[in-house]
MINU-862316 format. One record per residue (C-alpha): y negated, x negated, z negated; residue in one letter. Coordinates in steps of 0.2 Angstrom, whole numbers, plus 5000, padded with zeros to 4 digits. Example, Ala and Ser with C-alpha at 12.3 -4.5 7.8 and 13.67 -1.06 7.14 Angstrom:
<yy=5022&xx=4938&zz=4961&residu=a> $
<yy=5005&xx=4932&zz=4964&residu=s> $
! end
This chain:
<yy=5000&xx=5000&zz=5000&residu=v> $
<yy=4983&xx=4994&zz=5005&residu=h> $
<yy=4973&xx=4995&zz=4988&residu=a> $
<yy=4962&xx=4983&zz=4978&residu=n> $
<yy=4965&xx=4969&zz=4991&residu=v> $
<yy=4959&xx=4951&zz=4986&residu=h> $
<yy=4959&xx=4935&zz=4996&residu=w> $
<yy=4970&xx=4921&zz=4989&residu=g> $
<yy=4966&xx=4903&zz=4991&residu=h> $
<yy=4979&xx=4889&zz=4994&residu=a> $
<yy=4978&xx=4872&zz=5002&residu=s> $
<yy=4991&xx=4860&zz=5010&residu=s> $
<yy=4991&xx=4842&zz=5017&residu=p> $
<yy=5006&xx=4846&zz=5028&residu=d> $
<yy=5009&xx=4865&zz=5028&residu=l> $
<yy=5025&xx=4862&zz=5018&residu=a> $
<yy=5018&xx=4858&zz=5000&residu=h> $
<yy=5005&xx=4870&zz=4994&residu=w> $
<yy=4992&xx=4870&zz=4980&residu=e> $
<yy=4986&xx=4887&zz=4973&residu=h> $
<yy=4967&xx=4889&zz=4969&residu=h> $
<yy=4957&xx=4903&zz=4961&residu=p> $
<yy=4956&xx=4919&zz=4971&residu=v> $
<yy=4943&xx=4917&zz=4985&residu=a> $
<yy=4937&xx=4935&zz=4987&residu=l> $
<yy=4937&xx=4949&zz=4974&residu=t> $
<yy=4931&xx=4967&zz=4977&residu=p> $
<yy=4913&xx=4970&zz=4971&residu=t> $
<yy=4911&xx=4986&zz=4960&residu=p> $
<yy=4899&xx=4997&zz=4969&residu=g> $
<yy=4898&xx=4986&zz=4984&residu=g> $
<yy=4904&xx=4989&zz=5002&residu=p> $
<yy=4921&xx=4980&zz=4998&residu=d> $
<yy=4924&xx=4989&zz=4981&residu=e> $
<yy=4941&xx=4996&zz=4987&residu=a> $
<yy=4947&xx=4979&zz=4995&residu=g> $
<yy=4943&xx=4964&zz=5004&residu=c> $
<yy=4953&xx=4966&zz=5020&residu=w> $
<yy=4957&xx=4955&zz=5035&residu=s> $
<yy=4945&xx=4943&zz=5043&residu=g> $
<yy=4943&xx=4924&zz=5045&residu=c> $
<yy=4933&xx=4909&zz=5039&residu=v> $
<yy=4920&xx=4900&zz=5050&residu=v> $
<yy=4909&xx=4885&zz=5048&residu=d> $
<yy=4892&xx=4891&zz=5049&residu=d> $
<yy=4881&xx=4875&zz=5051&residu=d> $
<yy=4892&xx=4866&zz=5038&residu=g> $
<yy=4893&xx=4881&zz=5026&residu=v> $
<yy=4911&xx=4889&zz=5025&residu=p> $
<yy=4908&xx=4907&zz=5027&residu=t> $
<yy=4921&xx=4921&zz=5026&residu=a> $
<yy=4919&xx=4935&zz=5038&residu=v> $
<yy=4930&xx=4950&zz=5033&residu=y> $
<yy=4932&xx=4969&zz=5032&residu=t> $
<yy=4926&xx=4977&zz=5016&residu=g> $
<yy=4931&xx=4995&zz=5012&residu=v> $
<yy=4925&xx=5007&zz=4999&residu=d> $
<yy=4934&xx=5020&zz=4990&residu=r> $
<yy=4931&xx=5035&zz=5002&residu=t> $
<yy=4936&xx=5026&zz=5018&residu=h> $
<yy=4949&xx=5033&zz=5030&residu=t> $
<yy=4951&xx=5017&zz=5040&residu=g> $
<yy=4933&xx=5014&zz=5043&residu=l> $
<yy=4927&xx=4997&zz=5036&residu=g> $
<yy=4911&xx=4987&zz=5036&residu=s> $
<yy=4910&xx=4969&zz=5042&residu=i> $
<yy=4905&xx=4958&zz=5027&residu=c> $
<yy=4900&xx=4940&zz=5024&residu=l> $
<yy=4905&xx=4930&zz=5009&residu=a> $
<yy=4894&xx=4914&zz=5006&residu=v> $
<yy=4885&xx=4913&zz=4989&residu=a> $
<yy=4884&xx=4932&zz=4989&residu=e> $
<yy=4891&xx=4946&zz=5000&residu=d> $
<yy=4882&xx=4954&zz=5014&residu=d> $
<yy=4886&xx=4971&zz=5023&residu=d> $
<yy=4882&xx=4966&zz=5041&residu=l> $
<yy=4888&xx=4979&zz=5053&residu=s> $
<yy=4896&xx=4995&zz=5055&residu=g> $
<yy=4903&xx=5003&zz=5071&residu=p> $
<yy=4892&xx=5008&zz=5086&residu=p> $
<yy=4885&xx=5025&zz=5083&residu=a> $
<yy=4889&xx=5032&zz=5100&residu=d> $
<yy=4907&xx=5028&zz=5101&residu=l> $
<yy=4914&xx=5040&zz=5088&residu=d> $
<yy=4923&xx=5026&zz=5079&residu=v> $
<yy=4935&xx=5032&zz=5065&residu=t> $
<yy=4944&xx=5015&zz=5062&residu=m> $
<yy=4934&xx=4998&zz=5061&residu=f> $
<yy=4940&xx=4982&zz=5054&residu=r> $
<yy=4947&xx=4964&zz=5055&residu=d> $
<yy=4933&xx=4953&zz=5063&residu=p> $
<yy=4940&xx=4938&zz=5072&residu=f> $
<yy=4926&xx=4925&zz=5076&residu=v> $
<yy=4927&xx=4912&zz=5090&residu=f> $
<yy=4917&xx=4902&zz=5102&residu=r> $
<yy=4917&xx=4906&zz=5121&residu=f> $
<yy=4907&xx=4896&zz=5133&residu=e> $
<yy=4896&xx=4889&zz=5120&residu=g> $
<yy=4892&xx=4905&zz=5111&residu=r> $
<yy=4899&xx=4913&zz=5095&residu=r> $
<yy=4907&xx=4930&zz=5097&residu=w> $
<yy=4918&xx=4942&zz=5087&residu=a> $
<yy=4932&xx=4954&zz=5091&residu=l> $
<yy=4934&xx=4969&zz=5079&residu=v> $
<yy=4949&xx=4981&zz=5079&residu=g> $
<yy=4944&xx=5000&zz=5081&residu=a> $
<yy=4951&xx=5017&zz=5084&residu=g> $
<yy=4941&xx=5033&zz=5090&residu=h> $
<yy=4941&xx=5051&zz=5085&residu=a> $
<yy=4950&xx=5056&zz=5101&residu=d> $
<yy=4965&xx=5045&zz=5096&residu=g> $
<yy=4960&xx=5030&zz=5108&residu=t> $
<yy=4963&xx=5013&zz=5101&residu=p> $
<yy=4951&xx=4998&zz=5106&residu=s> $
<yy=4945&xx=4981&zz=5103&residu=v> $
<yy=4926&xx=4979&zz=5102&residu=l> $
<yy=4916&xx=4964&zz=5105&residu=v> $
<yy=4901&xx=4958&zz=5096&residu=y> $
<yy=4888&xx=4944&zz=5099&residu=d> $
<yy=4887&xx=4935&zz=5082&residu=c> $
<yy=4878&xx=4919&zz=5087&residu=e> $
<yy=4868&xx=4922&zz=5071&residu=d> $
<yy=4881&xx=4928&zz=5058&residu=l> $
<yy=4868&xx=4938&zz=5049&residu=h> $
<yy=4863&xx=4948&zz=5065&residu=d> $
<yy=4878&xx=4956&zz=5074&residu=w> $
<yy=4875&xx=4964&zz=5091&residu=r> $
<yy=4887&xx=4976&zz=5099&residu=f> $
<yy=4892&xx=4969&zz=5116&residu=a> $
<yy=4905&xx=4981&zz=5123&residu=g> $
<yy=4923&xx=4986&zz=5123&residu=v> $
<yy=4935&xx=4972&zz=5127&residu=l> $
<yy=4950&xx=4984&zz=5130&residu=l> $
<yy=4955&xx=5001&zz=5125&residu=d> $
<yy=4971&xx=5012&zz=5126&residu=g> $
<yy=4965&xx=5020&zz=5142&residu=r> $
<yy=4969&xx=5004&zz=5152&residu=d> $
<yy=4985&xx=5008&zz=5161&residu=p> $
<yy=4994&xx=4991&zz=5157&residu=v> $
<yy=4989&xx=4992&zz=5139&residu=a> $
<yy=4995&xx=5011&zz=5138&residu=a> $
<yy=5012&xx=5006&zz=5146&residu=k> $
<yy=5015&xx=4991&zz=5135&residu=a> $
<yy=5009&xx=4998&zz=5118&residu=l> $
<yy=5014&xx=5017&zz=5120&residu=g> $
<yy=5005&xx=5032&zz=5113&residu=p> $
<yy=5009&xx=5030&zz=5095&residu=g> $
<yy=4994&xx=5019&zz=5089&residu=a> $
<yy=4977&xx=5027&zz=5085&residu=t> $
<yy=4969&xx=5010&zz=5081&residu=g> $
<yy=4972&xx=4992&zz=5085&residu=w> $
<yy=4971&xx=4980&zz=5070&residu=e> $
<yy=4969&xx=4962&zz=5068&residu=c> $
<yy=4964&xx=4957&zz=5085&residu=p> $
<yy=4965&xx=4938&zz=5089&residu=q> $
<yy=4961&xx=4929&zz=5106&residu=l> $
<yy=4968&xx=4913&zz=5113&residu=a> $
<yy=4970&xx=4904&zz=5129&residu=r> $
<yy=4986&xx=4897&zz=5136&residu=t> $
<yy=4987&xx=4879&zz=5144&residu=p> $
<yy=4989&xx=4889&zz=5160&residu=g> $
<yy=4972&xx=4897&zz=5158&residu=g> $
<yy=4978&xx=4915&zz=5154&residu=e> $
<yy=4969&xx=4924&zz=5140&residu=w> $
<yy=4981&xx=4931&zz=5126&residu=v> $
<yy=4975&xx=4945&zz=5115&residu=l> $
<yy=4986&xx=4949&zz=5100&residu=a> $
<yy=4984&xx=4966&zz=5090&residu=v> $
<yy=4993&xx=4976&zz=5077&residu=a> $
<yy=4996&xx=4994&zz=5080&residu=l> $
<yy=4990&xx=5007&zz=5067&residu=w> $
<yy=4997&xx=5024&zz=5066&residu=d> $
<yy=4982&xx=5032&zz=5057&residu=g> $
<yy=4988&xx=5031&zz=5039&residu=d> $
<yy=4974&xx=5023&zz=5029&residu=p> $
<yy=4985&xx=5018&zz=5014&residu=l> $
<yy=5002&xx=5014&zz=5022&residu=g> $
<yy=5011&xx=5004&zz=5035&residu=f> $
<yy=5016&xx=5019&zz=5045&residu=g> $
<yy=5033&xx=5021&zz=5053&residu=g> $
<yy=5031&xx=5012&zz=5070&residu=d> $
<yy=5020&xx=4996&zz=5068&residu=v> $
<yy=5023&xx=4981&zz=5079&residu=a> $
<yy=5014&xx=4965&zz=5083&residu=d> $
<yy=5009&xx=4965&zz=5102&residu=v> $
<yy=5003&xx=4952&zz=5113&residu=v> $
<yy=4994&xx=4955&zz=5129&residu=l> $
<yy=4991&xx=4943&zz=5143&residu=l> $
<yy=4973&xx=4945&zz=5148&residu=c> $
<yy=4961&xx=4939&zz=5162&residu=q> $
<yy=4945&xx=4931&zz=5158&residu=r> $
<yy=4937&xx=4941&zz=5144&residu=a> $
<yy=4930&xx=4955&zz=5144&residu=p> $
<yy=4941&xx=4961&zz=5159&residu=h> $
<yy=4956&xx=4972&zz=5156&residu=a> $
<yy=4974&xx=4966&zz=5154&residu=a> $
<yy=4985&xx=4961&zz=5169&residu=e> $
<yy=5002&xx=4959&zz=5161&residu=a> $
<yy=5009&xx=4963&zz=5144&residu=a> $
<yy=5025&xx=4960&zz=5133&residu=f> $
<yy=5030&xx=4964&zz=5116&residu=v> $
<yy=5032&xx=4950&zz=5103&residu=v> $
<yy=5047&xx=4953&zz=5091&residu=n> $
<yy=5042&xx=4957&zz=5073&residu=g> $
<yy=5037&xx=4971&zz=5062&residu=i> $
<yy=5021&xx=4971&zz=5052&residu=g> $
<yy=5004&xx=4979&zz=5049&residu=a> $
<yy=4995&xx=4962&zz=5051&residu=v> $
<yy=4995&xx=4952&zz=5067&residu=a> $
<yy=5000&xx=4934&zz=5063&residu=g> $
<yy=4988&xx=4919&zz=5068&residu=p> $
<yy=4990&xx=4912&zz=5085&residu=l> $
<yy=4994&xx=4894&zz=5085&residu=l> $
<yy=4990&xx=4881&zz=5099&residu=g> $
<yy=4979&xx=4883&zz=5114&residu=g> $
<yy=4967&xx=4894&zz=5105&residu=a> $
<yy=4949&xx=4899&zz=5109&residu=v> $
<yy=4938&xx=4887&zz=5099&residu=q> $
<yy=4938&xx=4894&zz=5081&residu=m> $
<yy=4921&xx=4891&zz=5071&residu=v> $
! end
């Protein structure tokens, strides 16, 4: 059950031996993350380690806020007002052609899942840039099926062959549970932000997409 989510903190010199540290992120009573600090990433913002994550309050039904954690939390951005978004979370920040961007997982009132794109060159000023991909794309619809009402935890990488890879997790609309049919999925994409040209399903069940390793878009 997704409730009272914190971020743990551990470090390793070799990915085999780990040292645990104090909890990195804790929900703030009365804040935008009072019910949990959900998925996100950590970036280097001009030498300052900065967590960019999803904050949810106690009345959420899948709709979160993008938050920053540096010295204090900031509630940065909600979904675009004109897209009727009902699920919004899991920012993934990366650099593309010298500029910083973010993907955010989303779902819409009509049941269409999507991945949204933000220009976040300034981490304190997020600007909506468009929809990277949504469930109306014929290849995405064929590969992922009709079961998901939202796409969670989007991550983007580029293969050595130059193909773009988009990984998402499927959300069935239950704000507190894993649902009955959740799978991690990878889409082979053209140059962002164009639609997918081929797709295949990665083995595994889980509500959170695992990090992509190797050949990734430059993380920041």
